[in-house]
Structure formats: C-alpha cells, structure tokens
N, C-alpha and C positions, 0 to 999 in steps of 0.2 A: 610315410610321407618322409623324402630326402634319405631313403634307409641306407646305410655305412654297413657292413659287415668286415671283419677284419679277423683273421685265424692265427697265432703265433706258431709258426712250423720252424722250427728246428734254427731261431732266433732273428726269423725274418718273420716277414710281415706280409702272408698269404691276404689279397682284397681278395674277398666274393661276393660282394654291395659295392657297389661306386656310384654313390646317391641317386639310385631307384625310386622317381616319385611314379604309384601306381597310384592310378583312383579308377573305382571298378562302378558304375553307377545298379543302384536298388535293381534287380529282375534282368540283366543284361548277363549274354555270357562271353565271360574275357579269355581269352589265349594270351599264355606265352609261349614265342617259340623261340626257338636256338641249339647248339650243339650239346654233347654233352659237356660238362665244364662253361658254360656260360653262366653257371648263377642261379638257373633257375630253382633247383629243390630247396636251393640256401634259402631263397624267396618267399616259397611257398612255408618253410616251415616257419620262416617271423612271422609271415601275415598269423599262425594261431602261435606263434611264443613259444612252439618248440625249441627256436634258436631265439636267445634275446641280441635286436642288433648292437652292435656298439654305438649307435647314434641313428636318430631319426624318430619319426615318432608309426606307431601300428593303431588304427583305427576300424571297429567292425563291427556293424551291423549299431554304427552310432556310439561306440564303449572308446575310448582312448585305450587299448590293452597293458601299453606299457604304462600305465600308473597304478595299474591293480596290483593288492597284493596278492597273495600265491592263492587265497581263499574264494577271493573275487574273479582270479582266473581262471580257476578252474571250474566254476559255475560259465563264465562268458564263453569259455570254451564249449559249450553245452549247445551252441548256438551256432558254430562250427562244422560240419560232417567234413570226414576227410577217405576218399576213395586210393587204395595204393594201386600201384604197378602190380604187385605179384599177389595183390588179394588180402593176404596178410588172416586168415580165415583160419580157428582153430579146430584142428583136425578131429579133434576128439571129441567135439560138438555137432551137435546135427545142424541144419542149416537154422532154424529156428531158432536153437540154441543161440547160435553166432550173433544172429541178428538181435536177440534180449541182451545179448551181453552190456552193452553201455545202457540200456535201461533198469538191470540189475544192479550196476553201481550206481545207476541215480539214487536207488533205493525205490524206483516203482511198483507200488505192488501187482502182484501175480496176475490178477482178473486183469488188468489196462497192460500188465506186459501180453498179455497171450491177446488181447483184442488187437493189439497196436502192431505188433508181428504179421499174424494171420492179416491186415490192411495191408501191411509193404508185402509182404510176396504178395498179394492180387496187383498189385503199385507195380510191379516188376516181372510181372507174369509167370511168378513159379509159386502159385498157387498149390501145385501137387509136389514139392518138392523138400517140404517143411520137417520128414522125418530123415530125409536124405543127410549125408555127410559128405564132406568136403570131396574125398575119394571118389563120390561116385557122379560128381559131376565134369561139366566141360568146362571149357574155360573162361566162356560165355555165361553159363550159369556158375560162376564161382564171382564174375565179376558184378551179375547182379544181384547178388548175395552182399560186395561190400558196398554196393552201395543202398541196400533196405539196412544195414546197419549206420550207415553213413546216415541214411533219414531219420532210423530209430528216435530222437531227440528231435525231430523237427528246425533241423537248424535253416534260420537266415541266412547262409551261404556253403557252398557245398565246394571242397577245393579237392582237385583230381590233380593226382602225382602218375601221370603219363600211365593214363589209365587203361588206353590201349594198346600198347607198345609191346605187348605181349598177345596178342591176339592175329587170328585170320584175318584176311579184307572182311569178310562176309560176318564175321560176330565182330569187330571193327568196325562197319556199317551200324549192327543190329542195335550196339551200345550208346552210339553217340545218337541213335535214334530215340534211343532213351531218356538221354541227359536233354537233349533238346525238349523234349515231351514233359518233363519234370521240372523244365524251366520254366516253359508257357503254362502247364497244369495249375503247378505248387508256387507261383512266382518268384520262382527258387535264383536266386545269385549263385553263379556257377564262376570260379578264377580256376582256369587249367594248365598245367604246364606238357608242352607236347616238343616233339624237335621235327614233330608228320605236319609241312606245311599242309595237309589233305585234311586235317581236324580244325585250321583253324579256318580252311575255305567250306567245310560244312557244315560247320552248327555256331560260327564265333560271331559276334556282334562287333566286337573292339580286340583289337590283338595288339599284342608289342613285340617286336625283334631285340632278342638279346643279346649280345656280345660279350667276352671278357666282366660280367657284373653289372654292367648299364643300359641300359637301352638304346637303340640305335633312333627307332620310331617305334609312333603309340600311336592311335587313335580310333575313333573309328573306322570297321573293315572299309568299308565303302569310301570314304573320305580317303583313304588313303591310296586305293585304288586310283583313284582319278587325282592322285598327286605328280607331280613331275619327278623322275626320278627314283621312285619309290621300290624298297628292296623288299616290300612285299609282296609289289604288283607282280614286278620280273617272276619272282620267286614262284607268286601261283600260274601264274602264265607265260610258263618259259619257253619262246619263241624261239627259234635259231637265228641268229645273227646274219647278217644280209651284207652282200658288200655291193648290191644291187643298187645305178645310180638315180636322185630322185627318190630312195624307200622311206618311208615312216613309217612310225609303229602307231594306232591308230587304238585307242583304247576306248570300249564302252560301258560307262560310268553303270547304265541302267539300260533295260531293253526298250529298243528304238522303234515304231511298227513302219518307220518309216523307209525304202529302198535309199539310203544317202550314198552309199557307191556307186548305183546307177545315173544317181538324179547330178553327182559330178560331170559327169561325162556329158548330160543333155543340155545341161546350164554352162560351163566351163571348156567344153570342149577338148575338154583331157584327156587322154591313155590312162586306165586304171587297171592295173595286172596286182591282183591277189597274189602272195608269195606264201605267205601261212598266217596260221589261224585259230582261235581256239575260245571257245565259248562255255561258260562254265556255271552252275549255282555257286552264288556264293552270300551268304546272310540274307537267306529266302531272295535272292536279287541275279536276274540273266546280265550276266556281265563278260564281254568278251576283250579280246584285243586281236589285231589285224596286222600283221607286216602288208604295208601296199607299196608296190610303184607308182606313182602319180609323177606323168609327163605331159608338157605342154605349156604355150606362150602364158596360158591361166591358170597358171599352178598353183601361184599363192594364193589367189585370191578363191581358189579351189580351198586352199588349207586353213584359211580363214574362215570360211565355209564352215567346216567340219568342228573349226573350236569355235562360232558361235554358237552351233548344232549343243553342243558343251559334250562336245568328244574329245580327249588328252590326244592332244598332237606334238609328237616326239621325235627326234632320230631313232631311224629303226634299230632292234637290236642293244637297245636301252634298259 
C-alpha cells in the first residue's frame, strides 16, 4: 500500500511508482493496464519484492513481505507464481524438467515431483509434451509450460507479466481462457499487467489504469463502466465522436431484456436515432454502449427514464 519507488539516474530521481494503492481480493483476477513506461513492471516486481519499494508496504497472502528477513522471504515467494512475457524456459531441459525446476530448488522428493509435474501437464493441456524441448513447441505451448511451472509450488497468487503480448490473437484467446479456468477451478488470485485493453475486457474482475507511476482510476470493472467519465469504459467501447445535435452516450452496465429504445418512442413520443453502438462480454456480463440522438419535446423525461433504469447517460463522445 502507498508504494513509492524512486531510482537514482545520473544524479536525478526517476519516480517509477508514485503512491500506488493496490488491493486485490482473494480469488479475483485483477488487471493493471497502461502504456510502456507507466510503471506496471516495477509494480509487479515490488509485489514479490524482486524490487524493494523505496517506501510503502507489500502484503501477499496475509504476510507483510516488506517485514520479512531473507530466509522467510524466500519461503513466502514460493506462494507467489510468476508467468513471464517471453516464457523464460530452460532450452536444455524438457517440458517436464522445466516444470520440475522450482520443485527441485525447494527440495521436493523425486517421486512427488514426478507426480506433481504430470498433474500440472494435464492441467494446462500438455499431457503428451513431457519429453519435448522448448524449441519443439509453439508460442502458446511454451506459455502453457510457463504457467504450469508457475503453479508447481501451489501458489496462492499468480503474477502475469504481459503473458500474452508475444502471442497471436487465437493463441492469446486460449491462454486467457486457461488463466480464467485456473482462477475458477483453483480459486487462484491473479494479478496481471498488460497494455492490451482486450485482456481487461476478457478476464478481469477488477482493473486499474496506470500512467506515470500512479493509478488514474481503479475498481471493479463493471463499476468503472457505470462511472461517468471513466477512461476504462471509453477505452473498452471506443465509439466514434459525433457532432449530431441532442446526441448522448448510453452505457448498459448489464444485460436488459426490455426494448428500452423502443419504449422511449412509445412513452415519450421522441425520435430515437442510433448513431453507433458496441456490445461486449465484460467480466462475464453483457454490457454495451450506444451513441443515440434523442429529439422531441419530452427529451429530458426520456433521459431521466433511462437513468432511472440504471443506464449511464452522458454527453456523446465522452
């Protein structure tokens, strides 16, 4: 909490983290999105204390890592798995050998290691690749090995460092599905960083937008979508701006069975012209945005009706 990280560079102070408050609930998938240089990777390294923050406190799985000595910190890190952007596999080892590596370092007996590796290979869908080497695998398969290795020590928290950015769209989809399945089946808490808004839309329960070492906004994804002026909402649904008179942007934070736009014309006698729209699955819920031109004497009443129905109505293009 309240993390600061400052690097001295050529007699200057470079602020990488500027008072970041991050709270991830047990069992949720939390995404941090931002452009390169926003501080995302520094934040992730501070979570497992590969980077020690200049100030602030880091607690993972109920333990204050910043208060631990080196031996206790090494043990605590075994409860934190890490998935890397470029796989970080050992080319000289087989798939099974890569997954077994952290278990060997932890002193797990051979028989238990073998059983655990077989279990993990089945879990990530690579049961037939135990004896293959990384050079024989596709990018998606390599990332599945990386995920299996990160799960080897049965972590409570999984950290994902741009795990899909080096993959093609179809492979990205399969890896995101795997992460979401692991979250649900194992109750695994996942903190991921990404520059891809689609990753946030696809699997995250909560999210934060990061810029210049600080969070611009954070919270439950569905709550942010329903928040006026949310940058996350406008990024998830980038509708074109419009100069049409009397145009508004209407956000549906959940699915509706009612034909609300049709009801406006019947109840209020207004003209409704849909200018643009998008409907997406976000956090497992159908949500959408419309740019709508609403004209007529009872326009204000029609807008209040939409607001009373739980829709977010604001100036079009925001």
